[in-house]
PATIRO-867570 format. One record per residue (C-alpha): chain; x, y, z; residue number from 1. Coordinates in steps of 0.05 Angstrom, whole numbers. Example, Ala and Ser with C-alpha at 12.3 -4.5 7.8 and 13.67 -1.06 7.14 Angstrom:
2
<A <246 -90 156> 1>
<A <273 -21 143> 2>
This chain:
464
<A <3011 4484 849> 1>
<A <3040 4480 919> 2>
<A <3114 4494 933> 3>
<A <3125 4421 950> 4>
<A <3091 4397 887> 5>
<A <3132 4445 845> 6>
<A <3198 4422 876> 7>
<A <3180 4349 864> 8>
<A <3163 4364 792> 9>
<A <3229 4402 782> 10>
<A <3268 4345 814> 11>
<A <3233 4296 767> 12>
<A <3251 4338 707> 13>
<A <3324 4346 729> 14>
<A <3330 4271 740> 15>
<A <3302 4256 671> 16>
<A <3348 4307 639> 17>
<A <3408 4275 673> 18>
<A <3385 4206 649> 19>
<A <3383 4231 577> 20>
<A <3451 4264 586> 21>
<A <3481 4198 610> 22>
<A <3450 4161 552> 23>
<A <3478 4213 505> 24>
<A <3547 4206 536> 25>
<A <3543 4131 528> 26>
<A <3528 4140 453> 27>
<A <3587 4188 446> 28>
<A <3634 4134 472> 29>
<A <3639 4111 400> 30>
<A <3683 4172 388> 31>
<A <3752 4158 420> 32>
<A <3775 4230 410> 33>
<A <3721 4252 460> 34>
<A <3741 4205 517> 35>
<A <3774 4258 560> 36>
<A <3715 4305 554> 37>
<A <3664 4250 566> 38>
<A <3701 4227 629> 39>
<A <3698 4297 658> 40>
<A <3624 4305 640> 41>
<A <3607 4237 671> 42>
<A <3639 4258 736> 43>
<A <3604 4325 739> 44>
<A <3535 4297 720> 45>
<A <3544 4247 777> 46>
<A <3565 4304 823> 47>
<A <3504 4344 803> 48>
<A <3460 4284 818> 49>
<A <3491 4281 887> 50>
<A <3480 4355 900> 51>
<A <3407 4349 880> 52>
<A <3396 4288 925> 53>
<A <3429 4315 988> 54>
<A <3370 4337 1032> 55>
<A <3322 4295 991> 56>
<A <3322 4229 1028> 57>
<A <3380 4180 1024> 58>
<A <3436 4192 973> 59>
<A <3473 4125 980> 60>
<A <3472 4107 905> 61>
<A <3492 4178 885> 62>
<A <3550 4177 933> 63>
<A <3574 4109 908> 64>
<A <3569 4132 835> 65>
<A <3608 4197 847> 66>
<A <3662 4158 882> 67>
<A <3665 4109 824> 68>
<A <3670 4163 771> 69>
<A <3722 4200 812> 70>
<A <3769 4140 824> 71>
<A <3758 4104 757> 72>
<A <3751 4163 709> 73>
<A <3776 4229 737> 74>
<A <3838 4204 773> 75>
<A <3862 4161 714> 76>
<A <3851 4221 668> 77>
<A <3895 4263 713> 78>
<A <3946 4207 709> 79>
<A <3948 4211 633> 80>
<A <3952 4287 634> 81>
<A <3998 4301 694> 82>
<A <4033 4236 711> 83>
<A <4053 4200 647> 84>
<A <4115 4156 643> 85>
<A <4156 4218 628> 86>
<A <4139 4249 695> 87>
<A <4197 4239 745> 88>
<A <4157 4222 807> 89>
<A <4109 4176 769> 90>
<A <4168 4141 738> 91>
<A <4203 4133 805> 92>
<A <4142 4102 838> 93>
<A <4122 4064 774> 94>
<A <4053 4095 780> 95>
<A <4038 4118 709> 96>
<A <3979 4087 673> 97>
<A <4004 4021 644> 98>
<A <3960 4020 582> 99>
<A <3942 4073 531> 100>
<A <3886 4123 544> 101>
<A <3847 4094 486> 102>
<A <3851 4023 513> 103>
<A <3833 4043 584> 104>
<A <3773 4088 570> 105>
<A <3745 4045 514> 106>
<A <3722 3995 567> 107>
<A <3719 4033 633> 108>
<A <3682 4095 608> 109>
<A <3620 4056 583> 110>
<A <3625 4011 644> 111>
<A <3618 4070 692> 112>
<A <3562 4102 652> 113>
<A <3524 4036 650> 114>
<A <3533 4029 726> 115>
<A <3500 4097 734> 116>
<A <3444 4082 685> 117>
<A <3425 4018 723> 118>
<A <3427 4058 789> 119>
<A <3384 4116 766> 120>
<A <3339 4098 706> 121>
<A <3265 4090 720> 122>
<A <3270 4117 791> 123>
<A <3206 4159 790> 124>
<A <3181 4164 862> 125>
<A <3243 4128 886> 126>
<A <3236 4092 953> 127>
<A <3295 4132 981> 128>
<A <3265 4201 967> 129>
<A <3249 4251 1021> 130>
<A <3174 4233 1030> 131>
<A <3193 4162 1050> 132>
<A <3258 4175 1088> 133>
<A <3229 4234 1127> 134>
<A <3169 4192 1147> 135>
<A <3217 4137 1170> 136>
<A <3259 4186 1211> 137>
<A <3196 4213 1245> 138>
<A <3175 4142 1262> 139>
<A <3245 4124 1286> 140>
<A <3242 4181 1337> 141>
<A <3178 4152 1364> 142>
<A <3197 4079 1363> 143>
<A <3265 4088 1395> 144>
<A <3234 4116 1458> 145>
<A <3204 4047 1471> 146>
<A <3273 4015 1475> 147>
<A <3304 4007 1544> 148>
<A <3367 4048 1552> 149>
<A <3403 3989 1583> 150>
<A <3392 3948 1519> 151>
<A <3428 4001 1478> 152>
<A <3485 4005 1528> 153>
<A <3490 3929 1531> 154>
<A <3501 3922 1456> 155>
<A <3549 3982 1457> 156>
<A <3591 3946 1509> 157>
<A <3588 3880 1470> 158>
<A <3610 3916 1406> 159>
<A <3671 3944 1441> 160>
<A <3688 3875 1467> 161>
<A <3682 3847 1396> 162>
<A <3730 3900 1372> 163>
<A <3782 3881 1424> 164>
<A <3780 3806 1413> 165>
<A <3778 3808 1337> 166>
<A <3852 3790 1328> 167>
<A <3846 3729 1372> 168>
<A <3789 3696 1334> 169>
<A <3795 3645 1277> 170>
<A <3781 3668 1207> 171>
<A <3714 3632 1206> 172>
<A <3687 3678 1260> 173>
<A <3720 3744 1242> 174>
<A <3667 3766 1192> 175>
<A <3611 3757 1243> 176>
<A <3653 3791 1295> 177>
<A <3665 3850 1248> 178>
<A <3590 3860 1241> 179>
<A <3584 3857 1317> 180>
<A <3636 3913 1321> 181>
<A <3600 3953 1266> 182>
<A <3538 3950 1310> 183>
<A <3573 4004 1351> 184>
<A <3558 4053 1294> 185>
<A <3484 4034 1296> 186>
<A <3484 4044 1372> 187>
<A <3513 4114 1361> 188>
<A <3452 4133 1321> 189>
<A <3406 4101 1372> 190>
<A <3436 4148 1423> 191>
<A <3433 4209 1375> 192>
<A <3360 4198 1357> 193>
<A <3339 4180 1428> 194>
<A <3310 4242 1459> 195>
<A <3339 4257 1528> 196>
<A <3386 4197 1527> 197>
<A <3426 4198 1593> 198>
<A <3494 4232 1583> 199>
<A <3482 4235 1508> 200>
<A <3537 4285 1493> 201>
<A <3588 4246 1533> 202>
<A <3573 4182 1493> 203>
<A <3576 4217 1426> 204>
<A <3642 4253 1442> 205>
<A <3670 4189 1471> 206>
<A <3652 4151 1407> 207>
<A <3686 4204 1363> 208>
<A <3749 4203 1406> 209>
<A <3750 4127 1404> 210>
<A <3749 4128 1328> 211>
<A <3802 4181 1322> 212>
<A <3850 4150 1372> 213>
<A <3840 4081 1341> 214>
<A <3855 4109 1271> 215>
<A <3918 4144 1298> 216>
<A <3940 4081 1334> 217>
<A <3940 4038 1272> 218>
<A <3947 4091 1218> 219>
<A <3882 4066 1187> 220>
<A <3831 4120 1170> 221>
<A <3788 4079 1122> 222>
<A <3729 4071 1170> 223>
<A <3727 4146 1183> 224>
<A <3728 4165 1109> 225>
<A <3676 4114 1085> 226>
<A <3631 4114 1146> 227>
<A <3629 4189 1141> 228>
<A <3586 4188 1078> 229>
<A <3536 4139 1110> 230>
<A <3535 4181 1173> 231>
<A <3516 4242 1132> 232>
<A <3457 4205 1101> 233>
<A <3426 4194 1170> 234>
<A <3447 4260 1200> 235>
<A <3416 4300 1142> 236>
<A <3354 4256 1136> 237>
<A <3290 4294 1151> 238>
<A <3326 4362 1146> 239>
<A <3320 4416 1094> 240>
<A <3388 4430 1063> 241>
<A <3398 4494 1022> 242>
<A <3442 4496 960> 243>
<A <3495 4537 995> 244>
<A <3497 4485 1051> 245>
<A <3503 4428 1000> 246>
<A <3561 4461 966> 247>
<A <3593 4475 1033> 248>
<A <3586 4402 1053> 249>
<A <3619 4379 988> 250>
<A <3677 4428 994> 251>
<A <3689 4410 1066> 252>
<A <3684 4336 1049> 253>
<A <3735 4341 992> 254>
<A <3783 4381 1035> 255>
<A <3775 4333 1093> 256>
<A <3788 4271 1050> 257>
<A <3849 4303 1017> 258>
<A <3877 4325 1084> 259>
<A <3863 4256 1114> 260>
<A <3901 4221 1058> 261>
<A <3961 4268 1065> 262>
<A <3959 4262 1141> 263>
<A <3957 4186 1137> 264>
<A <4016 4183 1089> 265>
<A <4058 4231 1132> 266>
<A <4042 4192 1196> 267>
<A <4060 4125 1165> 268>
<A <4124 4153 1136> 269>
<A <4144 4181 1204> 270>
<A <4131 4114 1238> 271>
<A <4172 4076 1187> 272>
<A <4230 4121 1208> 273>
<A <4219 4102 1280> 274>
<A <4188 4168 1298> 275>
<A <4124 4179 1338> 276>
<A <4101 4250 1323> 277>
<A <4041 4282 1356> 278>
<A <3976 4294 1319> 279>
<A <3987 4370 1319> 280>
<A <4058 4361 1293> 281>
<A <4035 4318 1233> 282>
<A <3976 4364 1219> 283>
<A <4020 4426 1220> 284>
<A <4070 4393 1174> 285>
<A <4016 4374 1124> 286>
<A <3988 4444 1123> 287>
<A <4057 4474 1115> 288>
<A <4075 4426 1059> 289>
<A <4011 4442 1020> 290>
<A <4030 4516 1022> 291>
<A <4102 4509 999> 292>
<A <4108 4443 960> 293>
<A <4102 4437 885> 294>
<A <4038 4412 852> 295>
<A <4066 4343 838> 296>
<A <4090 4333 910> 297>
<A <4020 4351 937> 298>
<A <3976 4318 885> 299>
<A <4015 4255 869> 300>
<A <4001 4222 938> 301>
<A <3927 4234 928> 302>
<A <3930 4208 857> 303>
<A <3970 4147 881> 304>
<A <3918 4129 934> 305>
<A <3853 4146 897> 306>
<A <3868 4122 826> 307>
<A <3830 4056 823> 308>
<A <3839 4059 748> 309>
<A <3912 4040 755> 310>
<A <3892 3970 779> 311>
<A <3840 3964 725> 312>
<A <3893 3982 673> 313>
<A <3939 3928 702> 314>
<A <3884 3878 687> 315>
<A <3877 3905 616> 316>
<A <3952 3900 605> 317>
<A <3954 3826 626> 318>
<A <3888 3800 598> 319>
<A <3883 3775 543> 320>
<A <3954 3792 521> 321>
<A <3987 3744 570> 322>
<A <3929 3705 601> 323>
<A <3862 3687 570> 324>
<A <3797 3715 597> 325>
<A <3776 3677 659> 326>
<A <3703 3670 635> 327>
<A <3674 3674 705> 328>
<A <3705 3611 733> 329>
<A <3739 3644 792> 330>
<A <3679 3690 803> 331>
<A <3631 3631 806> 332>
<A <3675 3596 857> 333>
<A <3677 3659 900> 334>
<A <3602 3669 898> 335>
<A <3590 3596 916> 336>
<A <3636 3604 975> 337>
<A <3592 3658 1004> 338>
<A <3539 3606 1020> 339>
<A <3587 3557 1055> 340>
<A <3617 3575 1123> 341>
<A <3693 3571 1127> 342>
<A <3683 3520 1182> 343>
<A <3661 3470 1128> 344>
<A <3707 3496 1072> 345>
<A <3774 3513 1102> 346>
<A <3809 3536 1037> 347>
<A <3750 3572 1005> 348>
<A <3766 3636 967> 349>
<A <3773 3699 1010> 350>
<A <3745 3767 995> 351>
<A <3805 3813 988> 352>
<A <3859 3837 942> 353>
<A <3918 3790 948> 354>
<A <3891 3732 907> 355>
<A <3854 3777 859> 356>
<A <3916 3818 845> 357>
<A <3956 3754 832> 358>
<A <3904 3724 785> 359>
<A <3882 3786 747> 360>
<A <3946 3828 745> 361>
<A <4003 3780 761> 362>
<A <4024 3823 820> 363>
<A <4042 3792 886> 364>
<A <4016 3839 940> 365>
<A <4050 3831 1008> 366>
<A <4058 3896 1047> 367>
<A <3996 3935 1027> 368>
<A <3923 3924 1011> 369>
<A <3894 3936 942> 370>
<A <3846 3902 894> 371>
<A <3824 3903 821> 372>
<A <3752 3923 837> 373>
<A <3688 3898 802> 374>
<A <3706 3935 738> 375>
<A <3773 3900 735> 376>
<A <3739 3833 749> 377>
<A <3687 3847 695> 378>
<A <3740 3859 641> 379>
<A <3786 3804 665> 380>
<A <3731 3752 661> 381>
<A <3687 3772 602> 382>
<A <3722 3825 560> 383>
<A <3683 3884 531> 384>
<A <3610 3864 519> 385>
<A <3608 3811 572> 386>
<A <3643 3857 621> 387>
<A <3592 3912 610> 388>
<A <3535 3864 622> 389>
<A <3569 3840 686> 390>
<A <3575 3911 711> 391>
<A <3501 3922 697> 392>
<A <3484 3859 736> 393>
<A <3530 3881 793> 394>
<A <3496 3950 795> 395>
<A <3427 3918 793> 396>
<A <3445 3874 853> 397>
<A <3467 3935 894> 398>
<A <3405 3974 874> 399>
<A <3360 3915 891> 400>
<A <3393 3903 959> 401>
<A <3389 3977 976> 402>
<A <3317 3989 954> 403>
<A <3296 3924 988> 404>
<A <3329 3948 1052> 405>
<A <3289 4013 1048> 406>
<A <3225 3973 1036> 407>
<A <3238 3930 1098> 408>
<A <3252 3994 1137> 409>
<A <3181 4018 1121> 410>
<A <3156 3958 1161> 411>
<A <3208 3967 1217> 412>
<A <3235 4039 1212> 413>
<A <3288 4029 1266> 414>
<A <3328 3987 1216> 415>
<A <3346 4051 1179> 416>
<A <3396 4065 1234> 417>
<A <3432 4000 1215> 418>
<A <3449 4027 1146> 419>
<A <3522 4044 1165> 420>
<A <3542 3974 1189> 421>
<A <3502 3938 1134> 422>
<A <3527 3980 1074> 423>
<A <3596 4000 1099> 424>
<A <3632 3949 1055> 425>
<A <3588 3967 995> 426>
<A <3604 4042 997> 427>
<A <3676 4028 977> 428>
<A <3660 3967 935> 429>
<A <3689 3997 872> 430>
<A <3759 3988 900> 431>
<A <3745 3921 933> 432>
<A <3713 3863 894> 433>
<A <3646 3833 877> 434>
<A <3652 3778 928> 435>
<A <3662 3827 985> 436>
<A <3597 3863 967> 437>
<A <3557 3799 959> 438>
<A <3589 3767 1020> 439>
<A <3578 3827 1065> 440>
<A <3505 3838 1046> 441>
<A <3488 3764 1051> 442>
<A <3523 3755 1118> 443>
<A <3496 3822 1141> 444>
<A <3425 3796 1129> 445>
<A <3441 3734 1170> 446>
<A <3472 3777 1224> 447>
<A <3410 3821 1229> 448>
<A <3365 3761 1237> 449>
<A <3410 3736 1294> 450>
<A <3410 3805 1327> 451>
<A <3335 3808 1322> 452>
<A <3329 3741 1357> 453>
<A <3380 3758 1412> 454>
<A <3361 3831 1423> 455>
<A <3287 3837 1403> 456>
<A <3278 3899 1446> 457>
<A <3326 3937 1399> 458>
<A <3279 3926 1341> 459>
<A <3209 3953 1357> 460>
<A <3157 3953 1303> 461>
<A <3119 4016 1286> 462>
<A <3084 4048 1346> 463>
<A <3011 4057 1336> 464>
């Protein structure tokens, strides 16, 4: 057997073993005393899937699943262990888990496992494995050379204009304008993959500086954090990645995200006090604090920001104790609104957290952005069994959209470089809502058709 054939066989065996492990963990959810152990095991099996998949094609689903198990299982578990209502800082910020550990994990634990099973079961010869993705990358490098440089630069310029006029547009046009701005990220990869692109390094460095300065200007680092994972998928595609490199990437990624969260909080706190510290000053302060501060002072801000389980628990506390299950009525209205432009339905439901938090948790959100997530929606609408079925349908939709995208890329490989703008709002879907995912993918499809009609030179078919 060849080395390649052996590695494929080993990968197939590892994937099957992980599938059986997940099924076993789902069965063990009938034992409430094991919830803490199962939550930890679910996270680490998801992490192991991700490690195996890095360097083996695209790891979009693995990345989404690890993020889900981290924010919905691991962080809530830390909340129950380290930040209960008796903890001073958790009590001061009212950020302890509002329902019992038994109540929370009895629904969320099976929901997360079922999400993963729908993502990964029956994925033999998956369309996002290395043989397909590597072939696509090879074809992209050929096809992109047929694109005029001026076409890439034109859309880059238009994307920057879209970014600058976003605040002046009516709500009915802002979603389309957002996709136009996200095109900038696709153009970055056009430049990276284009051999001998004029002044390539200057464009790449300029793009990075633009992102950093924009994040510092508004104190919003979301696009850096979430786009980073999608960037890695394309940057590592077609490359052999050794285990030591995979572990290095994960460690650096975890440190970077933790530092980014602490940096963002320190920067916002300083600006609320009327201060305008330099980047180096904030960075130095964060590093110094992590070396001298107590565990609670360092970890609590990360727990506060990355515990999606808190919002899910707020839903469980309110429904059905104070409000009956919604039975899908609000969800149906939201999905229907995705097909009707706001121009013809002025007061249609909006994707976002304010209304969802009011309906599902009773909280009125004014000064910050948060949401109940698809898991919170699933429980709030359908309870246990119906909620689990809804999560499976939600996962099936994401898997179908993703694999269909890869299938279309096989006919037009250049589309692979549009993965960041198309799936950006899906990568953090677990802390958004179902409507945002459905809305963004549907409108993203319409946007791509429009772009193909307006800029056909940017979308060459396979070269012969």
